[in-house]
N, C-alpha and C positions, 0 to 999 in steps of 0.2 A: 122118245123118238129115236129111231136108228139113224146111223150115219151112212145110209145107202148112197153110193157115189155113182153118178151116171155121166155119160159123155154128152157134152153140150153141142148145140148146133147154132147156126145163125138165127134160128127162131128164138133162141134164148137171149138175144142181144138186149131187148128191153129189160129183162130181169137183171142182166149184168150191169146195165147203166143205172138201174135203181140201187143195186148194191154199191156201186161206186159213189153215187150221190149220198147214200146213207153213211159212207165213211169219209165224206167230204173230199172225194177225189173228183177230178174233172170228168165231164161226160164226153169222153173221147171216142165217139162212135166209129170214125174211120180207123182208128188204132185197133179197136176191138175186132172190126171186120177183117183187118189184115191178120191179126192173131188167129182168128178162126180159120183163115185160109192156109196158113203155114204151120199151125200148131194144132194141138188137141186140147179142148177145154173140158174140164171136169166140174161137176157141181153136186151140191147137196140141197135137197128141197125139204120144206116142212110138210106137215100132214095135209096141208091144203094145196100142196103142189107149188108153192112160192119158192123161188130160188133164194137160198139163205147163205150159200157159200160157193166160192169159185176158185179155180186155179187153172192156169194154162201151162202146158208143157210143149216147148218147141224143140224138136230134135234136129241136130245137124249131123246127118249120117249116124254113125255109131260112136263118133268121137266126143261130141259135146251136146249138151241140152240146156236150154234156158227155162227157168221157172218164173212165172209172172202172174200178176192179177190175183194174188192170194187175198181173198176178201171174205169176211164173215159178217153178216148183219149184226149190228150192235146189240139187238135184243137177244141174240143167240150166242154172244161172246162167252168164253169161259166154259164151253160145254164139250170141248175136244174136237170141234168140227175142223178147225184149221189143221190140227195135228193129223186127223184122219185123211184130209185132202193131201197134205204133204207126204204122208207115208205112202199113199196110193201113187202119187206122182213119181216118187223115188223108185218104187217098184217098176213102174212103166219105163223109166229111163234106162234100166239095165245097167251096163257097165260104163255108160258115158260119163264124162266129167260134167257134173251138174252144178250150175252157177245161178246166182240171183243177186238182185240189189235189195238190200234190206233197210227199212226204216227202223228207228229206235223201237217202235211198237212191235214189229215183227221179229226183231233180232233174237229175243230170248227163246222163242219157239224154235227158230232155225238152229240156234246153238245146241239145244237139247236133242235135235235130230242129227247132229254131227256136222253141221256147217261151220266153217272157219273163215274169219275175215282175212282176205288177201289184198284188199285195196279199198280205196275210197273214190266215189264219184262226187265231184263238186259241180252242182248245178248253178250256172250263172244266167242271169237275165238282164235285159236292158237294150237300149238303142246303141248300136255300134257307131262310134264317132268316125267321120270320114277319114280315111287314111290311104296312102299310096304304098303299095308293096310290089315287090318283084319276087318270083316271076308271075306273069299273068296266067289266068286259067281260061278255059273255054267251055261252052256247053257240051255235054256229052252227046255223042251220036249213037245210033243203033249199032254201028260197027265197033264201038268201044266196049260193048258188053263182055266179050271174051277177056279183054284186059282187066276190066273191073272184077270179073269173077276170079281171075288169077291173083290180083292184088288182095282181094278179100280173103281168099283161101290161105294166102301166106300169112296175113295178119291174124286171122282167127283160128288157123290150124284145123279147119273143118269145111266141109262142103255146104255152102249156104245158097245153093242154086235156087231153091224154092222162093227164098226171100228176094234174092237179087233179080230174078225174072219178073217180079211184081213191082220192083222199086221204080222203074220209069213211070208207071201209072200212079203209084202211091205218092211219090215225091212231087213237090211243086216244080222243082228243077234239080238237075244233076250237073256237076261240073267235073272236069278232069284237068289234071296238070300233065303237060307233055314236055319231054326233053328229047331232042334229037330224033323226033318222030316216034317216040315210045311213051306210052302212058305210064306215069310213075306214081300217080296219086289220084284219088277221087273223093268227092263229097256230095252230099245231098241236103235238101231242106224240105220239110213238110210242115203242115199246119195242124196244131191242136186248137182248142177254143180260145186260148189266150196268147199264143206265141207262134212265131215261125221257128220251128225246131230244127237246128242244124245237126245233121247226122245222117249217115256215118261220115267220119273223116279219117281216111287212111292215107298216110303220107310218109315220105322218107325221113323227114325231120320237122322240127317245130316251124321253121320258116316256111316250108311248103304247106304245112297245116294252116298257118295264118293266111297264106295266099289263097287257099281254097275257101276258107271262111269269108275272107273279104270279097272274093269274087262272087260268092252267093249273096252276101249281104247287099252288095251294090244293086242287085236286081230284086230285092225283097223288101216289102213294106212291113212296118210294124216292129214291135220289140222282138228280139231274138232270145232263144233259149239254147244254151250250150251245156251239155252234160259232159264235163271235162274229166278225163281220167287223171287220177292223182299222181301218176308217174311223170306227168309233164308240168312241173310248177312254172316253167317259163311261159307256157301257153296261158295258164291261169292268170299270171301276173299281167301279161299283155292284154287279156280280155278285160281285166279290172281297170287298167290304165286307159282303155278305150271305151269305157262306159257300160260294159257288160259285167256286172258285179255278182258276187256270190249270194245265192238265195238260200240254199240248204245243201246238206250232204246226205248221201246214203252209203252204206257199207257194201262193198262187193264181197260176196261170200261164196265159197265152193265147198261142196259136200266132201267130207273127209280131208279137206285141206289140200287136195290135189292141185298141181300147177295147171293154170289155164293153158290150153294149147295155143300155138301160133307165135308169131313175132310181135309181141305186145308193145315193143318200142315204136312200132309203126301204127299203132292203134291209138288214136287220139280222142275220138268221140264215137260212142255207139250210135247205131241207127236210132235206137230208143233203149231205155233201161230194160224194157221188157224182153228185148231180143239180143242185146249185146252188140 
């Protein structure tokens, strides 16, 4: 069987969900739909036309690109499908700084392809204990979107307009933190099948990040998920102390070990690991 790679479309969503289930990933339909809207999906099919491998590349201008949803059906593992998909994705990314979150299962392949670990994402889950914090946050308004775009571009070092324009509809809610009439931080929360996923969180410091998380949690039912950047141990300690404890970790990896663009000290939680 050849490893012919084709571009996927939303019609391939059922096949993507079957791949995710085959690898014991959650069936995150809304997440896949967003990725198809803002990125490009690639796939490999078997001789019967069944999708047996996938990868998604999301470009942020020419500066950066995120790789996600790299999946190969168990029955076809070890046949070079993952390598073929990743090689194709890297070629499509051009000169952008290409990054991804790697599990222990995928890391050996990524290392062979030139990816280097530059950080760790600590995924915490649980019910946030009631807590009072200052400053308070407020729900975002449509006229906050230019400020949100500005903050996001500063933290990520890239234009993510395609993602941010869809964020108000994708997210369950968005909050901003405002000082002296100026928006200085923002955060969102969205649903997967198991959790209310808090992200992104962009803020000036840890206290502001906590305020944004608490503001969202007060209006959100069910257990939270926080994909906490390893650069911020104080935020991880606070989450643990307040009932949202570590579940697992993944490695942040960048092709050729290039530095991630943007002011990463203000980048506390990604929108999702698939997008950064």
